[in-house]
C-alpha positions in Angstrom: -155.0 71.7 162.0 -158.6 71.6 160.8 -158.9 70.6 157.3 -162.5 71.7 156.8 -165.3 72.7 158.9 -169.2 72.5 158.1 -172.2 74.0 160.2 -174.3 71.5 161.9 -177.5 71.1 164.0 -177.2 69.1 167.3 -179.5 67.9 170.0 -182.0 69.8 171.8 -181.6 70.6 175.4 -184.2 67.9 176.1 -182.3 65.5 173.7 -178.7 66.8 173.8 -176.0 65.0 171.5 -173.8 62.6 173.4 -170.3 64.0 174.2 -167.8 61.4 173.6 -165.4 59.6 171.6 -166.6 57.0 169.0 -166.1 55.6 165.5 -168.1 55.3 162.4 -169.7 52.0 162.4 -171.5 51.9 159.0 -172.3 54.1 155.7 -175.4 54.4 153.9 -176.2 56.1 150.5 -179.7 57.2 150.4 -180.8 55.7 153.7 -184.2 54.7 154.8 -185.3 56.3 157.9 -186.9 54.3 160.7 -188.5 56.5 163.5 -187.0 55.8 166.8 -190.4 54.9 168.4 -192.1 52.9 165.7 -194.2 54.2 162.9 -193.8 53.6 159.1 -190.3 53.9 157.7 -189.7 56.7 155.2 -187.9 55.9 151.9 -185.1 57.8 150.3 -186.2 61.2 148.7 -187.0 64.7 149.6 -189.2 64.0 152.6 -186.5 61.8 154.3 -185.6 63.3 157.5 -181.9 61.9 157.5 -181.2 63.3 153.8 -179.1 61.6 151.5 -176.3 60.1 153.4 -175.9 58.4 156.9 -172.6 57.8 158.7 -173.6 55.6 161.6 -172.1 56.1 165.0 -171.0 53.9 167.8 -174.1 55.1 169.9 -177.0 53.0 169.0 -179.4 54.9 166.8 -177.3 58.0 166.3 -175.2 59.2 163.2 -174.3 62.1 161.1 -176.6 62.5 158.4 -178.2 65.0 155.9 -181.8 66.6 156.5 -185.1 67.5 154.7 -185.1 70.6 156.9 -182.1 72.7 156.0 -183.4 75.8 157.9 -182.5 73.9 161.2 -178.9 74.0 160.5 -177.1 76.0 163.0 -179.6 75.4 165.6 -180.1 72.7 168.4 -183.1 71.0 166.6 -182.2 67.1 166.3 -182.9 64.4 168.4 -179.3 63.9 169.4 -177.7 63.2 166.0 -175.4 65.4 164.1 -177.3 67.2 161.2 -175.7 68.4 158.1 -176.7 70.1 154.9 -177.2 67.3 152.3 -174.4 68.9 150.1 -171.9 69.1 152.8 -172.5 65.2 154.0 -172.0 64.3 150.4 -168.7 65.9 150.3 -167.6 64.4 153.8 -169.0 61.0 153.1 -166.3 59.7 150.9 -163.5 61.2 153.1 -164.3 59.0 156.0 -164.1 55.2 156.2 -165.8 52.8 158.6 -163.7 52.7 161.8 -162.7 56.5 161.6 -162.6 58.1 165.2 -165.3 60.7 165.8 -165.0 63.0 168.8 -167.9 64.9 169.9 -166.9 67.8 171.8 -168.9 70.9 173.4 -167.0 74.0 172.7 -168.5 77.5 173.1 -165.4 79.5 172.3 -163.4 79.3 169.1 -160.3 81.4 168.5 -158.8 81.4 165.1 -155.9 82.9 163.4 -155.6 83.5 159.6 -152.5 81.7 158.5 -151.7 84.5 155.9 -153.1 87.6 157.3 -152.5 86.6 160.8 -155.6 88.4 162.1 -157.1 86.9 165.0 -160.7 86.5 165.7 -163.0 85.0 168.4 -166.5 83.4 167.9 -168.7 83.0 171.2 -171.5 80.7 170.7 -174.6 80.5 172.9 -174.1 77.8 175.9 -177.5 75.9 174.5 -177.0 73.1 177.2 -176.4 75.6 180.0 -173.1 74.0 181.2 -171.7 77.3 182.2 -168.3 76.6 180.5 -167.8 79.7 178.2 -165.8 82.0 180.6 -163.6 78.9 181.5 -163.2 77.9 178.0 -162.1 81.4 177.0 -159.4 81.6 179.7 -158.2 78.2 178.8 -157.7 78.9 175.3 -156.1 82.4 175.8 -153.8 80.5 178.3 -152.9 77.9 175.6 -152.2 80.6 173.1 -150.1 82.5 175.3 -151.6 86.0 174.4 -151.4 87.9 177.6 -151.9 91.4 175.8 -155.6 90.4 174.9 -157.9 93.4 175.9 -160.6 91.8 177.9 -163.4 94.3 178.1 -164.7 93.4 174.7 -164.5 89.8 175.4 -166.7 90.0 178.6 -169.2 91.8 176.3 -169.2 89.0 173.9 -169.8 86.4 177.0 -173.0 88.4 177.9 -174.2 88.4 174.4 -172.9 85.4 172.3 -173.8 85.6 168.7 -171.8 82.8 167.1 -170.5 85.2 164.8 -166.4 85.9 164.4 -165.3 89.1 165.8 -161.9 90.6 165.5 -159.8 90.2 168.9 -158.8 93.6 170.7 -155.4 94.2 172.1 -154.3 96.4 175.1 -151.4 98.6 174.9 -149.7 100.5 177.7 -150.6 104.1 178.1 -148.4 106.8 178.9 -148.8 110.5 180.2 -146.0 112.8 180.0 -143.7 110.0 180.0 -145.4 108.5 182.9 -146.8 105.0 182.8 -150.5 105.4 183.6 -152.9 102.8 185.6 -155.0 102.6 182.6 -154.5 100.9 179.1 -155.2 101.7 175.6 -156.8 99.4 173.1 -156.2 98.3 169.6 -159.5 97.1 167.7 -160.0 96.9 164.0 -156.8 98.6 163.3 -157.7 102.0 165.4 -156.8 102.8 168.8 -158.8 103.7 171.7 -158.1 105.5 175.1 -160.4 105.5 178.0 -163.2 108.2 178.1 -164.4 108.8 181.4 -166.8 111.8 180.8 -170.5 111.3 181.5 -172.3 110.5 178.0 -173.9 113.4 176.6 -175.5 112.8 173.0 -175.0 116.5 172.5 -171.3 116.1 172.7 -169.7 114.8 169.4 -166.9 113.1 171.3 -169.4 111.2 173.1 -171.1 109.8 169.8 -167.7 108.7 168.8 -167.3 106.4 171.8 -167.3 102.7 172.0 -168.8 101.2 175.2 -167.1 97.9 176.4 -168.8 96.5 179.5 -169.4 99.6 181.5 -166.7 101.8 180.4 -166.4 104.1 177.5 -163.5 104.3 175.1 -162.8 107.1 172.6 -160.8 106.7 169.1 -157.2 108.1 169.7 -158.0 110.5 166.5 -160.6 112.1 168.5 
């Protein structure tokens, strides 16, 4: 169970972060930065590229560290290190010891459930390394959680336009007409129910303006 999460910056596509298991091999407060290709070292201070803390990893020259460029956090911008906000790594620093195991994974799909409200959300991140793993990870996560009632069309839309923002999951429900089961399904999303709407989209039709488009199909709120 995750205890705490932090936003980070990872390596660029040309200098990707190493994906493997390693350990913390050293810890440095107010580190000096040594450029990887020579050049003058940079002393601790506001201009130091590795910020205020350094947690060295078992890969030579790589670590988890702070930054003097906080705007880069959340983007693939480092030379392979794991970059954090200075305040975040200062909080993390005393919680780990030399020898602590570190596993660097590349996960573009994150599904979470609020432990109190039991609301379920999905976050799809851009596949910055172009590994083509997003759809497979989504299927694996849903299979692991055993949530067969998830409504797929919104998920397919998210796969095409990953934002890195959490979205509520939609759920499918059987649809009956005059007591007979239909081949189509209804959807529940954000506490509202939707039914398939197969009329041509016409902006002059107030019903059309109430529809939601998932994939190539339109759905109409049940109350409409």
